[in-house]
C-alpha positions in Angstrom: 30.5 67.1 -37.9 28.1 66.5 -35.0 25.2 66.3 -37.5 26.4 62.6 -38.7 27.1 61.3 -35.4 23.3 62.7 -34.5 22.2 60.6 -37.6 24.0 57.9 -36.9 23.1 57.8 -33.2 19.9 58.2 -34.3 19.8 55.4 -36.4 20.9 52.9 -34.2 18.5 53.9 -31.4 15.4 53.8 -33.8 17.0 50.4 -35.1 17.1 48.7 -31.6 13.4 50.4 -31.1 11.8 48.8 -34.0 13.7 45.2 -33.3 12.0 45.4 -29.6 8.9 46.3 -30.9 9.0 43.5 -33.5 9.1 40.3 -30.9 5.5 38.6 -30.8 3.6 39.4 -27.8 2.8 35.7 -26.2 0.3 35.9 -23.8 0.5 33.8 -20.8 -1.7 30.5 -20.6 -4.6 30.6 -18.5 -4.4 28.9 -14.9 -5.9 25.9 -15.0 -8.4 25.5 -11.8 -7.7 22.6 -9.4 -9.4 19.2 -10.7 -10.0 16.7 -8.4 -9.3 12.9 -8.6 -12.0 10.8 -9.7 -14.2 9.5 -7.2 -13.0 5.9 -8.2 -9.4 6.8 -7.1 -10.5 8.9 -4.1 -11.9 5.5 -2.8 -9.0 3.7 -3.7 -6.1 2.5 -0.6 -3.1 0.5 0.1 -1.3 -0.9 3.2 -0.6 -3.9 4.5 1.5 -5.6 7.3 5.2 -6.3 7.6 6.5 -8.7 10.4 9.8 -9.3 11.5 11.5 -11.5 14.2 15.5 -12.4 14.3 17.2 -14.8 16.4 16.9 -18.6 16.7 13.9 -18.4 15.2 13.6 -16.0 12.3 10.4 -15.1 11.2 9.5 -12.6 8.5 6.0 -11.7 7.0 5.1 -9.3 3.7 1.6 -8.9 3.4 0.3 -5.6 1.0 -2.9 -5.1 0.5 -5.3 -3.0 -2.3 -8.4 -2.2 -0.9 -11.8 0.2 -2.1 -14.2 1.9 -0.1 -17.8 1.1 -1.2 -19.2 3.1 0.8 -17.7 5.4 4.0 -18.5 2.5 6.2 -17.9 -0.2 4.1 -14.6 -1.6 2.6 -13.3 -4.7 0.9 -9.9 -6.0 -0.8 -7.1 -8.5 -1.7 -3.6 -9.4 -0.3 -0.6 -11.0 -1.1 0.9 -12.6 1.9 4.7 -14.4 1.8 5.6 -15.8 5.2 9.4 -17.1 5.9 10.1 -19.3 8.8 13.7 -20.8 9.9 14.7 -22.4 12.9 18.3 -22.8 13.9 20.1 -24.1 17.2 22.5 -27.4 17.8 20.4 -30.1 16.7 18.2 -28.8 13.7 17.9 -26.3 11.2 15.0 -26.0 8.9 13.3 -23.0 7.2 9.7 -22.9 5.2 8.4 -20.6 2.4 4.7 -20.1 2.8 2.7 -17.8 0.6 -0.7 -17.1 -0.8 -3.5 -14.2 -1.3 -6.6 -13.2 0.7 -9.4 -11.2 0.2 -11.2 -9.2 2.9 -14.3 -6.7 3.9 -14.4 -4.2 6.8 -17.0 -2.4 8.3 -16.8 0.8 10.5 -19.2 0.1 13.5 -17.8 3.3 15.2 -15.4 5.8 13.5 -12.2 4.2 14.8 -13.5 0.9 15.8 -14.1 -1.8 12.4 -15.5 -5.5 12.6 -13.1 -7.2 9.9 -13.9 -10.8 7.8 -10.9 -12.2 5.7 -11.1 -15.6 3.9 -7.2 -16.7 3.4 -5.5 -19.2 1.4 -1.5 -20.4 2.3 0.5 -22.7 0.2 2.5 -24.4 2.3 4.6 -27.8 2.8 3.0 -30.9 3.5 4.6 -32.3 6.8 1.9 -34.8 7.3 0.5 -36.6 4.7 3.8 -37.1 2.4 7.0 -38.4 2.9 8.6 -35.5 -0.1 10.3 -33.0 0.8 8.8 -30.5 -1.7 5.3 -31.3 -1.4 3.1 -28.9 -0.9 -0.4 -28.1 0.5 -3.1 -25.1 -0.1 -4.7 -24.2 3.6 -7.9 -21.8 3.7 -7.9 -19.6 7.0 -11.2 -17.8 7.8 -10.5 -15.1 10.3 -13.1 -13.0 12.0 -12.6 -10.2 14.4 -12.3 -6.3 14.9 -9.6 -3.8 15.2 -9.4 0.0 16.1 -7.8 2.5 13.8 -6.2 5.4 14.5 -6.0 8.7 11.8 -2.9 10.0 10.9 -4.6 13.3 8.6 -7.3 12.9 6.3 -6.4 9.6 4.3 -3.7 7.7 6.4 -4.0 5.2 9.4 -2.2 3.0 11.3 -4.3 -0.4 12.5 -4.4 -2.6 15.2 -6.5 -5.6 14.5 -7.6 -8.8 17.0 -8.5 -11.8 14.6 -9.3 -15.3 15.9 -9.2 -18.4 12.5 -12.4 -20.2 12.8 -11.4 -23.2 10.7 -7.9 -23.8 12.5 -6.1 -26.8 11.4 -2.6 -28.7 12.0 -1.2 -26.6 9.0 -2.5 -23.2 10.1 0.6 -21.7 10.6 -1.5 -19.1 13.6 -2.6 -19.4 16.9 -5.3 -18.0 18.3 -5.9 -15.1 18.6 -3.9 -13.4 15.9 -2.3 -10.1 16.7 -2.0 -7.4 13.2 -0.7 -3.7 13.3 -0.6 -2.7 10.0 -1.2 1.2 8.0 -3.2 2.2 5.3 -2.6 4.9 2.8 -5.5 6.7 0.4 -4.2 7.2 -3.1 
């Protein structure tokens, strides 16, 4: 009687063992070494400025930029800008929308000090030469100045700039000097 139990138990263990050995062995994939980004993407940076003021005079500025580091000291880039201005008190209530774009170059004179040159074109309301409320004009501004950048890690920085509009006109939305606080992040 014990023989059939032993035979049955042996057959069950043998079947389970054979089923376990029958599974395919798949070796693990070899680890791929770290591939750094191409040199092009290491040279791209993004950033810009954001300005907010609320009260009787409301001011909103959104100005993102994207740039390219030509060398470790010389950078160039483009940006877009939107400005909203509203004045409201007991006697007046008006608002302006201005928008446009810019191109800039920057050269690091020292590790944290840089010279900055920028040309910007804004589309602004034409209050002086037209009686139509929807008349607009393009206004160009040439900014020159410099700034200081404080690095935050190896690829990000806070930037403080002082710029002067070299061709200020009555349409210009800026008064000299122009002070900007912005950010830059490497990709």
